[in-house]
N, C-alpha and C positions, 0 to 999 in steps of 0.2 A: 367836111362833112362827113361824117362815117355813114356806110351803106350796110344795114344788119339784116340778115336774113337768118329765121329761127325756121326750124326743123324738128318737129315733136317725134320723138322716137321712144319705143317703148323696149326696155334693156334690163332683163333680168327681174322684171315686174317692179321697175323703177323710172321715172320719165327723165330722159335726158336730153336735154336742149343743146344742139348744135348753133354756133353763131359764127358769124363772117365778119370782120370789122376791117373796111379798107383805110390803107395808109395812102394819101394824096402826098404824091412828091414834089413838095413845093417848099421852098427856102421859109416862109412864113411858118410850116408847122415843125420846124427844128429846133431843139432846144439851143442848141449852140453852133455856130459857123466858124471854125480856127482855121488859121494859116499857119505855114511855116516857111522862113527866108523869102517873104513876098516884098521885096525890093520893087523900087520904082522903076519902070512900069510896073503894074501888077503882072506878076508870073504864076500865079495861082489862086482857084477862086472855085466859088461854087454859086450857080445861077439856075434860075427856071428857065431851061430848054422850049417847053411848052407848058401849058396849063396843068399838064399832067406828068410831066417830066420834069425830071432834075439833073443838072449837068455838073463835072467836075473838070477843073483843068489845073495841070501842072505843067511848064515848058519854061524856055528861056534860062534856065538857069546854068550854073556851071559848077565845076568842082569844088566841093566845101560850102557850096551856095545852093543846094538842091531844094527847090521849092514844094510845098505839099498843101493841101486843103482837106478839109475832114468837117461832115455834118454830121451832127449828133443828136440823136432823138429818142427821149425817153419812151418804153410802152407804156401805152395808157388806155383806157375802156373807150376812148374816140377815135384814137388813131392819130391824134393830134399830140404832140408833145408838150405843147404849152397850155392845153386844156384837158378835162377830164381826170379821172383818177388812175393814178400810177397804179399798173398791174405788170408784174413782171411775166415773162414766158413760165407757163405752167407743163407740167407733166402731160402729153397729149397734144399741145400746142404745134400747129405747122406755122411758120412766117414764110413767106413767098415772096420773091421781088424778081424783076427782070433786068437785066442789065446788059449794054452793048459798048463794046469799045473796038475801035477800029484797029488797032494793032497793039502788040507788046507793050510795056513800059520798058522804057531805056535802061540802060545798066545801072543796076544798084536800086531800080525804083521798083513802085508796087500800085495796084488798083486794085480796090475790093471793097468788100463788107463784114465788118466785126458784129461779134455779138459780147456785151460785155456785164461783168457783173458788178457794175457801178451807175451812177445816176451824177458823177461828178466829172467834166471834163475840163481838165487844167491846161492841156495846150494839144497841139496837134498830135503829138505822140501817144496822148491816152486814145488814140484810135486802134492802137495795136499794143499797148502795154500790158503788164502781167495780168490785169484785170479781164482780160479780153478771153474767153470760153472758146471762142470758135470764129473760124471768118472762111470766107471763100475769097480766093486771093488770085489776081494774074500778075505772074513776076515776067520777067525778060525773057525766060525760055518757057517753052512747055505750055500746057493746057492750064485752064482755071484749077487751081488747086483748094483741097478741103485740109486747112490748118485745125488740128487738134494736140491733145496730149501726145501723141505718138509721132509717126512719120508723116509729113504731109502727103495725101493721097491724090495724084494727078488724074483730072478725068481725062485729060488727051483732046478737050475740047478747047480751042483756042479763040484769039480774038476774030475779029470781022462778020460777027451773027450775034443775034439776040439770044442771051442765054439765062434760063429760069433756073433760080435758085431757090432751094426748100431746104429749112433747117426743122427739124422736128424734134422735140424734148423728148425723150424716152424714159428719163429718171432723175433725181437729183445730181448725178454727176455723167449723164450720156446722152448723146444725140444721134441721129440717124440726118445723113444730107443728100440732098440731089441736085444733080447739075444735068441740065438739058436733057431732063426724062430719066437719068441713070440713077437709081439709089445706092449709096454708099453707106452700109448700115455699122454700127457697134463701134461709134467714135466715143472717146472718153474726153470731156472737156478740159481744155489746157490749163486753167486755173484752178484744177481738184474740184470742179463743182462748185454748184452755188446757183442763186438766181440770176436769171438772165435779165436785167433791167433796161437794157438799152441797146441801141445798134448805131453804128457808125459807117459813112460812106465815105471812103478816102481816094486820095492820089496822091504820090509823091515819085517825083523824077525831073530830070532836067530836059526832057523832051517827050513827056508822054502825049499819047492821043487822048483827045477828050474822052471821057465816058459819061453815059447817059442811065439813068435808073427810072423805072416804072414799073407800076402794075404790082404795087406791094399789099399783101392783106394778110391778117391773122386770124386763123381758125382753130376752135376747139373742136378736135375729130373725136374725143371719147374712146380712142382706140390707141394702143402702145404695140409696137414691134419689136422683139428684144431676140438678138441672136440671128437675125434673117442673113441669110449667106455666110455662115459661120462656115470655115472650112474643116474638114476633119482633121481631127487632134486638137483645135483649137478651143480654148475657153473664155467665156465672156462674164464678167462681172458687174452688171449695171449696180447703183446706187437705190436710194430708196425711191419706190414706185408709188406715187400717191393718186388720188384723184385731181382734176384740173379744175378750172373755172371757165365759166360762160367768157367766150373773147370779148365781151362788151361790159364784162362785170367783174368787180373785185371780189364778190361774195358768193355768186350763185354756183354752186358746186356742179362739176358735172363727172358723172361716173365714167370710170375709165376701164374699159375691156382689155386685156393683154391677151396678145398673141407672141407664143415663144417659137422660134424657127431655127434653122440651121440644117447644115447636111449632117449625114449620118456621121458619129464619130465626134461630133463637135457637144459643147453643153455648154448651158447657161447656167450662171452661181447665181441661186437667190438667196442670200445670208443675209438680208436687211429686214429691218420691221416694215414692211411694206404695208401701206393704209388703203390702197385702193378697194373700191366696193364693187366693181365689173367684174366680168365672168373672165375666167382665164382659160384658153385654150393651147394645148401643147401639139403641136402640127407633127406631121409624118417625118421621120427621121432626127426630128429635135430631141435635145434630153434636156428636161430641166433640174437641175440639182438644188434641192429643197435642204437647208440646213438652217433655219430658222421657223419658228412657229408661226411667223405670219408671212413665210414666203411669198404665199399665194394672195396676198391683201386680208381684209376682212372675209368673215364666213358668208357673207350676202352671196354673192355673184357665183360662185361653185367652178370645180375645176373639170375639165374635158380633155381626156387624152386621144387624139385621131391614132388610127390604125396605123403602126409604124414609128409612133411617137414614144416616150417615154418618161418619167417621172422618177427620180434617184431620191430617198430620205436619207439623212443622215444628222448626227450631232445630237442626238437624245431627245428629239423634238416632240410635241404634242400640238398636231395641227387640229383647231377647234371642229366644231361642227358642219364644216363644208362639205356640201354634195361634192362626190365626186364621179365622173362616168369614164369609164375604159372602155377602149376598143383596140383589139389586135393584142398581139405579143411583143410589142415593143420592138427595138432594134436588135437583128440578129437573132430574133426570139429570145431574148434578155429578161422581157419581161415588159408589161406598160407601166406596172408601179413595183419600183425596186427598194429593197431595204439593202442598202451599202455599207454602213456602218452605225454601232450603237443601238440600241432600243428605241424605235420610234413608234409614234401610234397617230393613228388617222381614226379623229372621230366623228367625221361625217357618214352619211349614207352614202352607199358606193351603187352604182348601176352598171350593168353591163349593156353597152350599146352594140355586142357584137362578141363573138369568143375573143376571151380574153384572157391575159395570165397575170400573176402577181409573184415575184421572187424576189427572195430573201438569202443575200449572197455573204451575208454577214451581220450579228446583231441580231434581233428579232422585232418582228413588224406585228403591232396589234391593230385590228380594223376594228374598232367598237360601237360602230353605227351597223345599221342593217343593211343586208347588200342583197338586192334583187337582180337575178339573173336574167330574167328577160327571156328566157328560150334559147340561152345560151350556155356555153361550158365555161367555167373558171377554172383554170389551170392553176395550179400553187407550186411553185419549185424553188431552185435554188438549194445550197448546204446548208441554210440557217433556218430559224423558227419564223412560222406565221401562225399568229393565234386570232381568231374570230369570235368576239366574244357576241355580238350582235345575232340577229336572227338571217339566217339566209333562205329566200325563196324563190320559187321558180316553177315552170309548169312546161310540159309538151319535153323538148330538148335540153331541158336544163338539168344539168350535172356538175358535179366538183371532180376533177383530175387532179391527183398528187403525184408529183414528180420531183424529182431531185433528193439528196440523203438528208435533208432538213425534215423537221419537224411540224406536222400541222395540227392545231389544236382546236376544236369547234366547240365552245361553249354556251350557244345559243339554242333555243328552241326553233329547231329548223323541219319542223312537221310541215312546212308549207314548202318543200323543195318537193315536189309532187310530180316528178317528170315521167315521160313514158316509159323509159327504161329504167336501169339503176340509177340510184342518188350519187352512189360515191365509187369512183375507181382510182385504187390505190397502186399503182406503178411502181413507185419507188418512196423511200423514206417511212416514216411513222405517222400516223392518222391518230391522236388523242380525240375521244368522245367524252366531253366533259358535261354533257346532259342527257338525259334519257333518250329524247329526239334529236341529237346531234347528228345522227348520219342521215338526216332525211326522211321520207316517209317512204321510201323505196329500199331495193336490196342494196347492199354494199358489196364491191368485186374486188378482192385483194388479189394483187399480183396480176391486173389484166392485161398487161402487154400491150395497152393501145398503141403506145409509141415506147418502141424497143428501147430500153434502158440500161439494162442489168441491174447488179446490185440488191439490197435489201429491201422489203416491205413488210411494214407492220401496223395491226390496228389493235390500238389499247384503249380501254375503256379508263375512266380515272375519276374520283371524286365519288366513289361509293354508286355507281349507277348501274342503271338495269337497261341493258341494248336488247331491243327488240326485232331489229333488222335480220332479215334472213342475210347470210354472207356466202360467197363462193369463192374458195379457194384456187385460183387458177395457175398461178406461179408461172405465167409466160415470160420468157425471158428476166426471169427474176431467180438469183441465189439462194436467197432464203426467206421464209414466211413465217411470221409471227402473229399470233393473236392472242388477247388476254388483257394482260396489265402488267405493267412494271411498278405500280406505285407501291409503296411502302406504310401507304396511311391509311389507305381504307379497301373494302372489300368490293368487287364488282361482279354483276353477273351477266349472262347473255342467255336469251331464251327462244331467240330465233333458231331456225334451222340452219346447219352449215354444212355446205357440199364440199367436200375435199377432193377435188379432181386432182392436186398434188398433194406432198406431205408439208404439214406445217407444224410449227413450233408452238405449243400452250404454255406461256408464261404467266408466272404469279411472282409478284414482287416478294421479298424476305418477309415471314411472317403475315401474310396476307391470303387471303383466299379468294379465287376467281370460281365460279361457279358456271357451268353449261347444264342448263335445265332446260325443261319441256321441248325445246327444239330437239331435233335429231342431228346425228353427226353421219353423214353416209357419203359413199363415192369410193374410188379406187385409192385415194391418198390415206397417207398413216397421220400419226399423231406423235409428237416429240415432246415431252414435258421438259420445260427450262425454267429456270428462276428458282430461288429458294421457297418460295411461297408453296402454297397448295392449290393445284388443279381440281376440282370435283367434277365429274361427268355423272349425271343423275337422269340423263335422259334416254330414252331406246335408241342406242347407235347401231347401225349397220355400216360404218367404214370398214373397209376390207384392208388396208394398209397396214404397216408395222404400229405397236405402239412400243416407245422408246420412254423410259422415264432418265432424264440424264441428270436432273439435281431435282433438289426439293421433293414434294410428294405429290402423285397423281391417286386421288381417291375416285375407286368407283362404285357409285353409290344410287345406280338406277332401283326404284323400287318396283318399278313395272317394266320387264323386258330386261336387257342386258345393256351395261354401258360400253362395252367394247365385243359384242358376242361374234362379231364377223371379222376382227383383227386375226392377221395373219402369224405374228407373233410379238411376243412380249419381251421387252430389252430393261434389264434396272443398272443404273451403272452405279459406281462406288459413291456409297453415301446417301444415294438417291433411295426412294420407298414408292413401291405400289402397295395401295391399301385397298382390302377388299371389303367393303362396308356392307355390301348386301350379296347373298347368294347367288350363283349361278352368272356372273356377271363378262366374264370372259369365253371365246371361243375355244370350245373343248379342246381342238386340235390344234391351237395356237402353241407354237414351240415358245421355250422359254429360256433366254440367256440371262445369268447373274455373274456382273465383272465387280464385284464387292457391293451389290446393293442388299434391300430386302422387301421381300415380300410379306406382307403384315394382313391377316385376317381379323376382322371384327368379331363382337361374341354372336355366337352361334352360326357363324358363316361357314358354308361347304363351297369348295370352288374346286374344279378340274380343269388342267391345263392338257397341253401335249408336252414333248419332250422336255426336261431341265437339262441345260448345259452350264457349267462355271467355268469362268475365265480369272477368277480371283475367288479368294474366300468371301463366302456369302451367307446372308441368314433368311430362316424361315422364321417369321413369328406369330406365333398361334394365337397371341394375343390374351387378354383376361375375358372372364365372363363364361358363358356356356359354350361347352367343349363342341368341336367336330372335326371336319377333315380338309384337308387339303390332298388334292389328287394329281400326280402327274404321269406321262407319259416315261418312256425309259430316261436314265441318269446317267449323264457322263459328268464326273467330278472333276476329271485331268487333272486329278492328284491336288486339288485344294479343297479344304475344309467345307463343309455344311454345318453351319450353326443353327439349331432347332431350339428356340426360345420359348417359354411360356408352355411348354410341352406338358400340360396338366392333365390328368385323370381322365380320360375320356377321349382324348383328341387323338386322330388317326392321321396317318401319313403313309401314302401310298405311291409305289413307283410300279410300272411295268417291266421291270427286269430284277432278276435276282440277286439281292446284295448283301447276301448270308455271309459271304467271306470278307467284307469291309466293313459291314456297319459297324461293329465293334470296334474296329480302328479310331482310337481317339483322334489322331492326326487327320483323319479324313471327314469324321462325322463328331458333332459334339451336341449331347443333348442336355438339356438342365433338369432333367428328372429321369426317372426310369423307366424303361419300354420293355416290351417284347417285339418280337418278330417273327414273321413267318412268310414263308415263299409257298403261293398257290400255285403250282406248274400249270394246272387246268387252267385257270383264270390269267395264268401269267399275271399276277400281282403280286408284289411284296409289299406286305402291309405291317408297319411299325405301328402298335399301340402304346400309348400312355401308360403307366402303372404307378403306383406309389414308390417313392424310395426307399430301400432298406432301412433307412430310419423311421419311416413310418412303423415298421412291423415292430421295431425293437421298442418304441413308444408306447405300443399295443401292450407287448408283452409286459412291460414296466407296470403299466395302469393295471394288469389282472394280476402280478405279483402284490401289489399293495391292498387290491381286494381280498386276498387269501390269507393276508399277514393276521388280522384279530382271530381268525378261526382257526390258526393253526394248532395250538395246543389240544384243542378239544379233537381235531381230527386225528393228533398222535394218540391221545388216551383212548380213543374209538379204536382205532388199530392194535393196540396194545391188546385190549379186550379181546378182540376176535383172534387174537393169537394165543390166547391163553397166557396172557403175561399180567391179568389182573391182580392187582396187590391183595393181599390178605384182608376178608371183611367185606369183601366184594361178592354180591351173590351172583350167583351163574344163572346164565338165563336159560 
């Protein structure tokens, strides 16, 4: 008769029932009792020692005539092998039984209980044949041992006392075992896995002590432990993890919750299409290596990482809409969620239970669900990419910290990230903002140095965005800082104030424009234009550092105020260009260095600089349209040629030193138009004024000659008359 205890639990929003079925150890409940070498008188047998205890004996044999006895029972819903519905052991089941043996069996003998992938009982040796998945066995030496697919594990607990044995199925191919209260985890089934349909109690030996078996029961636990006690450097690969069944039912499902354990440095490999519906918990120090989209079962239960634990993704998988809760920074700060190979995606929502980190060491990790920071910091690290396409929200102390050389792409509307301080800190690597509100509701700190790492840090907009966040460029422990965009397919705009505490690279991808408008650039730091595209400064800026154009175009276009009115100096590198699109854009005292670059002014623009120095042949381009002036302090050519192009009539170029002796030297100056020059010693100004070319005068003279040609004969006749050379018949005046 089975005794059934029901416990109603609410687990992950679904009702899970736990049942226990008692297996009464009496011969009448067993399907088959088989003997080996049982000569007359009986040398082996199975009997009822008490009303609840089964006895087994085997003795009196001799060499080559060793007796044995085995009792076989099929697992059923009633605990009686000959009644009820057949029900194999399920994932999450525990079968418990207590055995007693007074002494170890004789040499070559064995006593134990086996668990079999069969309900066929052909002879005594079926108890330990190749259908046996696991067994607890006492040999003639040592203690009770756990036999599995690997080496037998000796518990050290021998004969002479009651020993309680527990087998717990953890997957289609694995089990945990307990002897005398001590668990032995991570065993692989000996017959390569399969359903455990029956068990056998057996004894074989010439002079074995009797064995006694009692207190057997089967329970569905609704839990599975994987990897527990795994040592550093070991990996454990279970089979398919599924839900179970109620212990007294062949059809009532029981949701299994999975707990992943192990010592730091161990790993559980989840590479199967698991079907369990319960929650998954990754314990502290444990690592779950997922390389299958269903590694964590269905999406119903959710996954939680305990502080100090980690999930590793690989294999190019897409985990469905399963909720993920992260805590901590993983093992040795390697990340609570790690992308270790290939491009992988987690589609479920992510919640931070505490400050946590996500790290990509290879491939790209995409988080496509929403992320709730819950007042915690999310650190993104590693040398590879992380993309967050969902929304990120959080208040109070919520923020994002970017570390590691890899890229972080934020593509969601993160206006709900409304922390008390800054929204985003970039210590290292590149952050791409692919939404107008991707940077959150507060400021962005570039090169924050929260955790000193060195390396470079960059903040780039992409996708044709307008970024309104205020930005502080700190550059603490950072070797290079960049802001702007590296996109070659779209233009992007920054409208917030930018505080340049350190010099930063302002980058634009080839053929594209990045505009810094509305907001002001301030601080002691400078600006270095990088990339082959155009960076446009249209705000009234007060940054005091150097302005360097190393490549592409820097366009100064502040319609109100000055784009670089406080800059200390201006440098333009080879093939780079400084474009002055509005007048009075540069600090009048800013020194200028040209090393093969160009300064170009737009129509009607006038601009005044400090001293101009050349370190390579360079160009001043007066552009087209309305003429005006470019004015410099002293000029030092260094023997290099200054080319002045589009120097049309009305344009003026001035310097603060006398260049009278060199201005007409074509190896030092090149003008594409005529000019006059004048040195005003009183004003210390050398003025070069564009005039028409000589060809222009020749053309005017030619036009005048054409005008005179039709009246030339009349003019000649009138001249002859005046000279008294009039022909006869002409009346005198």
